[in-house]
C-alpha positions in Angstrom: 117.8 98.2 132.7 114.6 99.9 130.6 112.2 101.7 132.3 108.4 102.9 131.9 108.9 105.3 129.1 109.7 104.1 125.6 110.4 107.3 123.9 110.9 110.9 125.0 111.0 114.1 122.6 112.9 117.1 123.6 112.7 120.9 121.7 110.3 119.4 119.1 107.7 122.3 118.4 104.4 120.8 118.1 105.9 117.1 119.2 104.5 115.3 116.1 107.3 112.2 116.4 105.6 111.6 119.8 102.0 111.4 118.8 103.0 109.2 115.6 105.0 107.3 118.5 101.8 107.1 120.6 99.7 105.9 117.6 101.9 102.9 117.7 100.8 102.2 121.3 104.4 103.0 122.6 104.6 105.0 126.5 105.8 108.4 125.8 107.0 111.2 128.1 105.8 114.7 128.4 106.7 117.1 125.2 109.7 119.0 126.4 109.1 122.5 124.7 108.7 126.0 125.7 105.1 125.7 123.7 104.2 122.8 126.2 105.1 124.7 129.7 108.5 123.4 130.2 111.4 125.9 130.3 114.6 124.5 130.1 116.5 127.3 131.1 114.6 127.3 134.4 116.2 125.3 137.3 113.4 124.3 138.7 112.0 122.4 135.4 115.5 121.4 134.9 115.4 119.3 138.3 111.9 118.1 137.4 113.2 117.0 134.1 116.3 115.0 136.3 113.9 113.3 138.8 111.5 112.1 135.5 114.5 110.6 133.6 115.8 109.1 136.6 112.4 107.4 137.6 111.0 106.4 134.1 114.5 105.8 132.6 113.0 106.2 129.1 114.8 103.8 126.3 115.1 106.4 123.6 115.4 110.3 124.1 115.2 112.6 120.7 116.2 116.2 120.6 115.7 118.4 117.7 116.9 121.5 118.9 116.5 124.8 117.1 119.9 125.8 117.0 
């Protein structure tokens, strides 16, 4: 079952795709980048993101890591 989020963006620097989705009235999760306060190396942030994922069950996850 699809949940409360239409779109959720990880490692996206400015979150431009999230902003474009919001302009189209899609419900988006928080932009997950260090610039937006998320440090996925921290276990506490990992747990928060896992809980949010389970609660909101996003229809689409988008990741654009800088490798």
